[in-house]
C-alpha positions, 0 to 999 in steps of 0.5 A: 235201645231203640224206643218202642215203636220206632222204625229203625233201619226201615226196608220196604215196611219192615223195621227193627225194634226192641222189646223192653225186656230184651236187648235183641233186635226183631224184624218188625212189620204190620199184618193187615187183616184186609180191613182197617185193623192191623196187627204188629208182627215180630221176628227175632233176629238173634242178635243185640249188635245194631249193624248186624241186625240191619244186615239180618233184617235185610236178609230177612225182608228179601227172603219173607217180604211180599212186595207188590208194585214197589217203585224203583226208588224204594226197592233196594236192588240187593233185595231184587238179587236175593229173591231171584237166587232164591226163587229161581237161580238156585235151582237151575243147572248153571246155578254156580255161574249164577251165584258168582254173578250175583255175588259180583253185582252185590259187591259192586252195587252195595245198598243201591236202589233199583232206581240207581241203575243209571247208564252212567253207573252201569258203564262204571260197573262194566269198567269195574269188572274189566279192571278185575280181569273179566273178559268182555264175553264174561262181563256179558254173562255177568249183566245178563245175570242182573237183568234176568233178576230185574225182569223176573221182579217185573213180571211178578209184579214186585216192582212197577218197572225196571231200568234198562240193563246195557250189555257188552256187545264186543265178545271178540276176546270170548275163548274158543271152545275146546275140542278133542283130537282123535288121539285125545279122544282115545286117551280120554276113553281109555282113561275112563275105563277106570271109572265106568260112570265117566265112561257111560257119561262119555259114550252118551255124550258123544253119540247124542250130543246132549248137554251134561245135565240131560245125560246125568238125568237119562233113564231107561224110560226115555229110551225106545229100543224099538224105534231107536230113539232117545228122548232126552227130555223126560216126560213131565218135564218142561222144555226150556230155552236149552231145548232137548230134542229126541235123537236116534240111537247109534250102533255104538251107543246101543249096548250102552242103553240096553239095560232096563234095571237102573234108575239112571244109566250114569250111576255109581252103585246103582245111585244117580250121579249129581255131578260128573265135574270131579270125576271127569276132571280126574279122568282127564288128569290121568289121560294126561290131558289139558285141565281146560277140557270139561264135559261140554267139550264132548259136544263141542267136539262131536258138533264139529266132527259131524260138520266135517264129515258133511252132515247137514247144519239143520241135522247138526242143529237137531242134535244140539237141540237148536229149534229148526222148525215148528213144534208140530213138524218136530213132534212127527219128524223124529219117527221118520225113517231118515230122521238125523241119520246123516248124523248117526252114520257120521257118529258111527264112522267116527268111532270106526276111525277110532277103532282103526287108530287102535288096530281094530281094538276098541278102548270101550268094548271091554266096558260094555257089559259093564254098562250099568256102571257097577264097580268092578269090586263087585266082581272081585268080591264074588271071585274071592268067595268062590275061591274061599269055598274051594279051598275049604271044601265047603259047598254053599248051602240053600237054607230050608224051612224047618218045621 
C-alpha cells in the first residue's frame, strides 16, 4: 500500500494515492481556492493494481486536468494527443483517419514527453512508419495529425511551445484518384436504383461536386428553387478549410431537390443518413465495379469531366470549393446570371451523353418521383391492402364521431 500523501506515478500535479480503508488507487490532486489554502481532491480509479492504476491515472489526467503553460519537458506527448482527440478530432468528418494516425503516434512514442520530439527521433518515426508499409503520402498525413495536436495545445496555452514537426515532402507514391468511365457510371447508377438513398447521394454529388459530408447534410432549407441555387454550407455553420460553395442547380438535378417535406434529401425512411460508406460499397459491388471506388470518386470524376469539356479552371475550382477570390466577391458572384454556367452546361451534357449510350433510356429517370428516398416497400404494402379490400368486397370506412 502506498503511504498516505506519497506521490506515486505523478503526472502534471496529479498522483496516485490509497486510503487506509481501501485497496483501490485514487487520482489525487490539490484544488486551490485562489489563496494560500488548498484542498486535497481524490477520484477512485477502480483498481488495486498499480500498473493499471498508472494507466488510468494517465487517462484521467488527459481528460480532466487543466494545464497552463506547461514546459515541453513536463508534458507527456500522449496527453497532448488524447486531449486533441477528445477536444477536436473526434468531432470532425475525418475522425476515423485521425484516430488511426493518433494511434500510430501513441504506439511509437509511448511515454515520451513533448520535448522528446527531436528531429532525429522524428526521422526514426518516419522510418518506422515506412517499415510498416505506409506510403510517403500517408506518412505525411500521419505527421500532420500530430502537428495539429501540438499546435492546438500551444494555442490553448496548455504548453508554452512545441517542437517543429517535420514532413515527408516526397509524395510521388501518392495514389492516383479513381475516376469512373461513362460505362462504369451507368452501371453504378443502375445499381443504385435498388437503394434510393444511394441514388440521391450520387445525383447530388455528381451535379454539385460536393464532398460526402456536405451531401448528407443537405436539406431543403439550403435550396433556393427560384434562384436555382444550392448553398452547400447551411446557415449557422462556420466555413472551414474545406470550403462549401453555393452552386447552381442543373436541369438534371432539379427533380431531385424539389421535395420540401424531408429533413435531409439523403434519408432512409425519412431519417437522415449519418454515413453512406457501407451502402455505397454494397452498390459498387452490385455494379461489379472495383472495391476501390469510394464516394469521393464522384467528385473526382466530375472535376475531370468538366475540364475535359472545356470548363474554365476557375469554374471547376468554384464547384470544388477551392477559394478563387475574396469573400466579398464570392458573396455577390453567386447571383450573377452566368455563375458557374459553363460547369452547369457541361454537367447536363454529361448526363445527356449517358442517356445517349443507353439509347435514350435514363438509368435514373425511374427514381425521380421517388427522390425522397422512401423505400419501395411502402408502395407494395398499399397495393396489398387495396387487393385485400377488393377481394373481400369491404369498402374502406371513414370513422365518424358518435354522440
